[in-house]
C-alpha positions as CSV (number, residue, x, y, z in Angstrom):
1,X,-76.1,30.0,-5.4
2,X,-76.8,33.0,-7.5
3,X,-74.5,33.4,-10.5
4,X,-73.9,37.0,-9.3
5,X,-72.1,35.6,-6.3
6,X,-70.2,32.7,-7.8
7,X,-66.6,33.7,-7.6
8,X,-65.7,32.0,-10.9
9,X,-68.4,33.8,-12.8
10,X,-67.9,37.4,-11.5
11,X,-66.2,39.8,-13.9
12,X,-64.4,41.9,-11.3
13,X,-63.5,44.5,-13.9
14,X,-67.2,45.5,-14.2
15,X,-69.8,46.4,-11.6
16,X,-71.0,43.4,-9.7
17,X,-73.0,42.7,-6.5
18,X,-72.6,40.5,-3.5
19,X,-75.1,39.9,-0.8
20,X,-73.3,41.2,2.3
21,X,-74.9,42.8,5.4
22,X,-72.9,45.9,6.4
23,X,-74.3,45.8,9.9
24,X,-73.1,42.4,11.0
25,X,-70.6,41.5,8.3
26,X,-72.4,38.3,7.3
27,X,-73.4,36.9,3.9
28,X,-75.7,33.9,3.6
29,X,-73.7,32.9,0.5
30,X,-70.5,32.2,2.4
31,X,-69.8,29.2,4.6
32,X,-67.2,29.9,7.3
33,X,-63.7,28.5,7.7
34,X,-63.6,27.4,11.4
35,X,-60.5,27.1,13.4
36,X,-60.5,25.2,16.6
37,X,-57.7,25.1,19.2
38,X,-56.3,21.9,17.5
39,X,-55.8,23.9,14.3
40,X,-53.6,26.5,16.1
41,X,-50.6,24.4,17.1
42,X,-47.5,26.5,17.2
43,X,-49.4,29.8,17.4
44,X,-49.3,30.2,21.2
45,X,-46.2,30.8,23.3
46,X,-47.3,28.8,26.3
47,X,-47.1,25.2,24.9
48,X,-48.0,23.7,28.3
49,X,-51.2,25.8,28.6
50,X,-52.1,24.9,25.0
51,X,-51.7,21.2,25.6
52,X,-53.5,21.3,28.9
53,X,-56.5,23.1,27.4
54,X,-56.6,20.7,24.4
55,X,-56.7,17.7,26.7
56,X,-59.9,19.1,28.3
57,X,-61.6,20.5,25.2
58,X,-61.1,21.8,21.7
59,X,-62.8,25.2,21.7
60,X,-63.7,27.1,18.5
61,X,-61.1,30.0,18.4
62,X,-62.4,31.9,15.3
63,X,-64.5,31.7,12.1
64,X,-63.7,33.4,8.8
65,X,-66.4,34.1,6.2
66,X,-64.6,34.9,2.9
67,X,-66.5,36.6,0.1
68,X,-63.7,36.4,-2.4
69,X,-62.0,38.9,-4.7
70,X,-59.6,38.6,-7.6
71,X,-55.9,38.3,-6.9
72,X,-54.7,41.2,-9.0
73,X,-52.6,44.2,-7.8
74,X,-54.6,46.8,-6.1
75,X,-57.7,44.6,-5.5
76,X,-59.4,44.5,-2.1
77,X,-60.3,41.2,-0.4
78,X,-63.0,41.3,2.2
79,X,-64.8,39.0,4.5
80,X,-65.7,38.7,8.2
81,X,-63.6,37.2,11.0
82,X,-65.2,36.4,14.4
83,X,-62.6,35.8,17.1
84,X,-64.2,34.2,20.2
85,X,-63.3,35.2,23.8
86,X,-60.8,33.1,25.6
87,X,-57.2,32.7,26.4
88,X,-54.4,30.1,26.1
89,X,-52.2,30.9,29.1
90,X,-51.8,34.7,29.1
91,X,-52.5,35.1,25.3
92,X,-56.0,35.9,24.0
93,X,-57.5,33.8,21.2
94,X,-56.3,35.1,17.8
95,X,-56.4,34.2,14.1
96,X,-53.6,32.4,12.4
97,X,-52.8,35.3,10.1
98,X,-51.8,35.0,6.5
99,X,-49.6,36.4,3.8
100,X,-51.0,37.8,0.6
101,X,-49.8,36.0,-2.5
102,X,-49.8,39.4,-4.2
103,X,-48.2,42.0,-2.0
104,X,-50.0,45.0,-3.5
105,X,-53.4,44.0,-2.3
106,X,-55.5,45.4,0.6
107,X,-58.1,44.4,3.2
108,X,-60.9,46.3,4.9
109,X,-61.3,46.1,8.7
110,X,-64.4,47.3,10.5
111,X,-63.3,46.6,14.1
112,X,-60.8,47.5,16.7
113,X,-58.2,44.7,16.6
114,X,-54.6,44.6,17.5
115,X,-52.4,43.3,14.6
116,X,-49.0,41.7,14.7
117,X,-47.9,42.6,11.2
118,X,-45.2,40.4,9.8
119,X,-43.3,41.9,7.0
120,X,-40.9,40.5,4.5
121,X,-37.6,39.3,5.9
122,X,-38.8,38.7,9.5
123,X,-39.5,42.3,10.4
124,X,-42.7,43.0,12.2
125,X,-44.6,45.7,14.1
126,X,-47.7,45.9,16.3
127,X,-50.5,48.2,15.3
128,X,-53.9,49.0,16.7
129,X,-56.7,50.0,14.3
130,X,-58.8,52.9,15.2
131,X,-61.9,54.4,13.6
132,X,-60.8,56.6,10.6
133,X,-57.2,55.3,10.7
134,X,-56.8,53.4,7.5
135,X,-53.2,52.6,7.1
136,X,-51.6,49.8,9.2
């Protein structure tokens, strides 16, 4: 791995480069985190459909290619998520979601997903991302 792309050796306070294809969102320097149905227990409302599907097969639900970023206020983390087509009961495949360890950080999305945004203290909202709409 090139030292320019080793997360531990990048000085994020100065210009740096990462090999990242803006057309497909991939980098040859990142191995994906893969989530199969068996990794998604408790994420779907229809427990019966989840168990029935898992008895037959354990499909790949999504992959995430993280390119890393520092965890400082105002920094932007980026990577590529690929959610595969499919349903568990009436719910489409989805990612597990995550919380940012530092609240004042951001992410970049180049897609048209629907987000269930969980805020602090159990509040949430649903938001669709559209081209040129940046705040969720």
